C-alpha positions as CSV (number, residue, x, y, z in Angstrom):
1,M,0.7,96.4,-28.4
2,S,-0.9,93.7,-26.2
3,W,1.7,91.6,-24.0
4,F,0.7,88.4,-25.9
5,K,1.6,90.1,-29.3
6,K,4.9,91.3,-27.7
7,L,5.5,87.8,-26.4
8,T,4.7,86.1,-29.8
9,S,7.0,88.5,-31.7
10,G,9.7,88.1,-29.0
11,L,9.4,84.2,-29.4
12,K,9.5,84.3,-33.2
13,K,13.0,82.9,-33.4
14,S,12.1,80.0,-31.0
15,S,8.7,79.3,-32.6
16,Q,10.4,79.3,-35.9
17,K,12.9,76.8,-34.7
18,V,10.1,74.4,-33.4
19,A,8.2,74.8,-36.6
20,D,11.5,74.0,-38.5
21,S,12.2,71.0,-36.3
22,L,8.7,69.7,-37.0
23,G,8.8,70.5,-40.7
24,G,9.6,66.9,-41.7
25,I,6.6,65.4,-40.2
26,S,3.9,67.0,-42.4
27,R,3.1,63.4,-43.7
28,L,1.5,62.7,-40.5
29,F,-1.4,65.3,-41.2
30,G,-4.6,63.9,-42.8
31,K,-4.5,60.8,-40.7
32,Q,-6.9,59.7,-37.8
33,K,-4.2,59.3,-35.3
34,I,-0.6,59.6,-34.9
35,D,1.5,56.5,-35.4
36,A,4.6,55.1,-33.5
37,S,7.1,56.0,-36.1
38,S,5.6,59.7,-36.1
39,L,5.9,59.9,-32.6
40,E,9.5,59.1,-32.6
41,E,10.0,61.7,-35.2
42,I,8.0,64.4,-33.0
43,E,10.2,63.5,-30.0
44,D,13.4,63.9,-32.0
45,A,12.0,67.3,-33.5
46,L,11.0,68.5,-30.1
47,I,14.6,67.7,-28.6
48,M,16.0,69.7,-31.5
49,A,13.9,72.5,-30.6
50,D,15.6,72.8,-27.1
51,L,12.8,71.3,-25.1
52,G,15.0,68.6,-23.6
53,V,14.9,64.9,-23.7
54,T,12.6,64.2,-20.7
55,A,10.1,66.8,-21.7
56,A,10.2,65.8,-25.4
57,S,9.4,62.2,-24.4
58,D,6.7,63.1,-22.0
59,I,4.9,65.2,-24.8
60,A,5.3,62.5,-27.3
61,E,3.5,60.2,-24.8
62,M,0.7,62.9,-24.2
63,L,0.2,63.0,-28.0
64,K,0.1,59.4,-28.3
65,N,-2.7,59.1,-25.7
66,H,-4.5,62.2,-26.8
67,K,-8.0,61.4,-28.2
68,W,-7.9,62.8,-31.6
69,Q,-11.1,64.0,-33.1
70,G,-11.2,63.5,-37.0
71,E,-8.3,63.9,-39.2
72,V,-5.0,65.4,-37.7
73,S,-4.5,68.7,-39.5
74,E,-1.4,71.1,-38.9
75,D,-3.6,73.5,-37.0
76,L,-5.1,70.8,-34.7
77,F,-1.6,69.4,-34.1
78,R,-0.2,72.7,-33.1
79,S,-3.2,73.4,-30.8
80,V,-2.8,70.3,-29.0
81,L,0.9,70.6,-28.9
82,A,0.5,73.9,-27.3
83,E,-2.0,72.4,-24.8
84,K,0.4,69.6,-23.8
85,L,3.2,72.1,-23.4
86,A,1.0,74.1,-21.1
87,E,0.2,71.2,-18.9
88,I,4.0,70.7,-18.2
89,L,4.5,74.5,-17.6
90,K,1.5,75.1,-15.6
91,I,2.9,73.9,-12.3
92,C,5.7,76.5,-12.6
93,E,3.5,79.5,-13.1
94,K,3.9,81.5,-10.0
95,P,4.4,85.2,-9.4
96,I,6.8,86.7,-6.9
97,E,4.7,86.8,-3.6
98,I,5.6,89.8,-1.3
99,N,5.1,88.8,2.4
100,N,4.4,92.0,4.3
101,Q,5.4,90.3,7.6
102,N,9.2,90.6,6.2
103,Q,10.7,93.8,7.2
104,P,12.0,94.1,4.4
105,H,11.1,91.3,2.0
106,I,14.6,90.4,0.5
107,I,14.9,89.3,-3.0
108,L,18.3,87.9,-4.0
109,L,19.3,87.9,-7.7
110,V,21.8,85.4,-8.7
111,G,23.1,84.0,-12.1
112,V,26.0,83.9,-14.5
113,N,27.8,86.8,-16.1
114,G,25.7,88.8,-18.6
115,S,22.3,87.1,-17.7
116,G,20.6,90.2,-17.2
117,K,20.5,90.4,-13.2
118,T,21.1,94.1,-13.0
119,T,18.5,95.2,-15.6
120,T,16.1,92.7,-13.9
121,A,16.6,94.2,-10.5
122,G,15.8,97.7,-12.0
123,K,12.7,96.4,-13.8
124,L,11.5,94.6,-10.7
125,A,12.0,97.9,-8.6
126,A,10.0,100.0,-11.2
127,Q,7.1,97.4,-11.2
128,F,7.1,97.1,-7.3
129,Q,7.1,101.0,-7.1
130,K,4.1,101.3,-9.3
131,Q,2.4,98.9,-7.0
132,G,3.0,101.5,-4.1
133,K,5.8,99.4,-2.4
134,R,8.7,101.2,-0.9
135,V,11.7,99.6,-2.7
136,M,15.5,99.6,-1.9
137,L,18.3,98.4,-4.3
138,A,21.5,96.9,-3.1
139,A,24.6,96.8,-5.5
140,A,26.3,93.7,-4.2
141,D,28.0,93.2,-7.6
142,T,31.2,94.8,-6.3
143,F,33.4,93.4,-9.1
144,R,32.1,95.5,-12.0
145,A,31.9,99.3,-11.6
146,A,29.5,99.2,-14.6
147,A,27.0,97.2,-12.7
148,I,27.0,99.7,-9.7
149,E,26.4,102.6,-12.2
150,Q,23.8,100.7,-14.0
151,L,22.1,100.1,-10.9
152,K,22.4,103.6,-9.8
153,G,20.9,104.6,-13.3
154,W,17.8,102.5,-12.5
155,G,17.7,104.0,-9.2
156,M,17.4,107.5,-10.7
157,R,14.8,106.5,-13.2
158,T,12.5,104.8,-10.7
159,D,13.4,107.0,-7.6
160,T,14.7,104.1,-5.7
161,T,17.4,104.2,-3.1
162,V,20.4,102.4,-4.2
163,I,23.0,101.1,-1.6
164,S,26.4,100.7,-2.9
165,G,29.9,100.4,-1.9
166,E,33.5,100.6,-3.2
167,R,34.4,98.5,-6.3
168,G,36.2,95.4,-4.9
169,G,34.5,95.7,-1.5
170,D,33.1,92.7,0.4
171,A,29.7,91.8,-1.0
172,A,28.6,90.1,1.9
173,A,29.4,93.3,4.2
174,L,27.4,95.3,1.6
175,A,24.4,93.0,1.8
176,Y,24.4,93.1,5.7
177,R,24.6,97.0,5.4
178,A,21.7,97.1,3.0
179,I,19.5,95.1,5.2
180,E,20.2,97.3,8.2
181,Q,19.4,100.4,6.1
182,A,16.4,99.0,4.5
183,R,15.0,98.2,8.1
184,E,16.0,101.8,9.3
185,E,14.1,103.2,6.4
186,Q,11.2,100.9,6.7
187,A,11.4,99.6,3.0
188,D,8.9,96.9,2.0
189,I,11.3,95.2,-0.4
190,L,15.0,95.0,-0.7
191,I,16.4,93.8,-4.2
192,I,20.0,92.6,-3.9
193,D,21.9,92.4,-7.3
194,T,24.9,90.0,-6.9
195,A,28.0,89.6,-9.2
196,G,27.8,87.2,-12.2
197,R,29.7,84.1,-11.4
198,L,30.4,81.0,-13.5
199,Q,29.0,77.8,-12.0
200,N,32.5,76.0,-12.1
201,R,34.3,78.9,-10.2
202,T,34.3,77.5,-6.6
203,E,35.7,80.7,-5.0
204,L,32.9,83.0,-6.6
205,M,30.3,80.2,-5.4
206,D,31.8,80.2,-2.0
207,E,31.4,84.0,-1.8
208,L,27.7,83.9,-2.8
209,E,27.2,81.3,0.1
210,K,29.1,83.7,2.5
211,I,26.5,86.6,1.5
212,I,23.5,84.4,2.3
213,R,25.3,83.3,5.4
214,V,25.9,86.8,6.5
215,M,22.3,87.9,5.8
216,K,20.8,85.0,8.0
217,K,22.5,86.7,11.0
218,L,20.0,89.5,10.6
219,D,17.2,87.5,9.4
220,E,17.2,83.6,9.6
221,N,14.8,83.4,6.7
222,A,16.6,85.6,4.6
223,P,16.6,85.7,1.5
224,H,12.8,85.5,1.2
225,D,13.4,84.9,-2.4
226,S,16.5,83.5,-4.1
227,I,16.0,83.9,-7.9
228,I,18.3,82.9,-10.6
229,V,18.1,85.0,-13.8
230,L,18.8,83.0,-16.9
231,D,19.6,84.3,-20.4
232,G,17.3,82.9,-22.8
233,T,20.0,82.7,-25.5
234,V,22.0,80.0,-23.6
235,G,19.8,77.0,-24.5
236,Q,20.6,73.8,-22.7
237,N,23.5,75.5,-20.6
238,A,20.7,76.9,-18.6
239,L,20.2,73.4,-17.0
240,S,23.7,73.2,-15.6
241,Q,23.5,76.7,-14.3
242,M,20.2,75.8,-12.5
243,R,21.9,72.7,-10.8
244,A,24.9,74.6,-9.6
245,F,22.9,77.6,-8.2
246,L,20.4,75.4,-6.7
247,Q,23.0,73.9,-4.5
248,T,24.8,77.0,-3.6
249,A,21.9,79.7,-3.3
250,G,18.8,77.5,-2.5
251,L,16.9,78.8,-5.3
252,T,13.2,79.5,-4.8
253,G,12.4,80.5,-8.4
254,L,13.8,81.7,-11.7
255,I,13.2,84.6,-14.3
256,M,14.2,84.2,-17.9
257,T,15.4,87.2,-20.0
258,K,16.4,87.9,-23.6
259,L,14.0,85.5,-25.1
260,D,13.5,88.1,-27.9
261,G,17.1,87.4,-29.1
262,S,16.8,83.8,-28.8
263,A,15.8,80.7,-30.8
264,K,16.3,78.7,-27.8
265,G,13.1,79.6,-25.8
266,G,12.1,76.0,-25.6
267,V,14.7,75.4,-22.9
268,L,12.1,76.9,-20.6
269,V,10.0,73.7,-20.9
270,A,13.1,71.5,-20.2
271,L,13.6,73.7,-17.1
272,A,10.0,73.2,-15.9
273,R,10.1,69.6,-16.5
274,E,13.4,69.0,-14.6
275,F,13.3,71.2,-11.9
276,Q,9.7,72.2,-11.3
277,L,10.9,75.6,-9.9
278,P,8.6,78.6,-10.0
279,V,8.9,80.7,-13.2
280,H,8.1,84.0,-12.0
281,M,8.8,86.3,-15.0
282,I,10.0,86.2,-18.5
283,G,11.4,89.2,-20.6
284,V,11.3,90.0,-24.2
285,G,12.8,93.6,-24.6
286,E,14.5,96.4,-22.9
287,G,11.6,98.3,-21.4
288,A,10.5,97.9,-17.7
289,D,7.1,96.7,-19.1
290,D,8.9,94.1,-21.3
291,L,9.4,91.9,-18.2
292,Q,6.1,90.3,-17.4
293,A,4.5,87.5,-15.2
294,F,4.9,84.1,-16.7
295,R,1.7,82.5,-17.8
296,A,1.8,79.0,-19.0
297,E,-0.8,78.8,-21.6
298,E,0.2,82.1,-23.3
299,F,3.9,81.1,-23.5
300,A,2.9,77.8,-25.0
301,H,1.0,79.2,-27.6
302,A,3.6,81.7,-28.5
303,L,6.2,79.0,-28.5
304,V,4.1,77.0,-31.0
305,G,3.3,80.2,-33.1
306,I,-0.6,80.0,-32.8
307,D,-3.0,82.7,-31.4
308,Y,-4.2,82.4,-27.8
309,P,-7.8,83.4,-27.6
310,A,-7.8,84.3,-24.0
311,A,-5.1,86.7,-24.3
312,E,-5.8,90.2,-23.3
């Protein structure tokens, strides 16, 4: 199955929610343009589809200014909507770029409990290994024994060294040791998995700041990527998570997982519009290949539920 088909299938619940939200405005079809009252309804529908108030307002304005050719059919409307969504998302389309000058290039994964950080760490390791990179993983989630075991499982599957410590140990000390070991073994990339932490738990956020502070003693530019892993099922809560972790972890990008289990994939548009932070990858399944580079036009077409001709 091609990635676009997998993405379309994974976003089925989200695209259905968009379709259901827009369902009440079918009377606008057959006209030569979209009138003001229809635009208000479109805006409301997009908010209901989790695109957020600002993005919905922007898209409604774009649709108002669009030069419609002939009658507005449902297919044409969907096609133009996908085009406008892609315009908002395009500026956030950016893969993770590994700088070979960094020895190693350090990727820190952060986020709340259950967002998929550990699985994402393993999938990234698998993909970088395939590219011929020497990768190491660090299990800095010292709260959860299951996280350490899970990461070790990915290590075995991908033939990747996993640096871990005792449950309940000092996560910052482990991160420090991981960087030292990665340097000794001349790793290209070190991926550090951290414990899930709620954005309103000050002591946990303080610990995250400590991890970053300690890393900077070895490399003032570390981490080279500070990536938040967001669960696609949380909807608008993703926005408050982003705000909290931006403050604490100096985020450089995001990865969104579990979009295949969500009707709230539209929140990625809200995140792109509000934060304009690079969206590196999106996940629509359990396998290592189900995490792929984010492509704005493909995502926009899948979200609206129409084919994307240029998809491979």
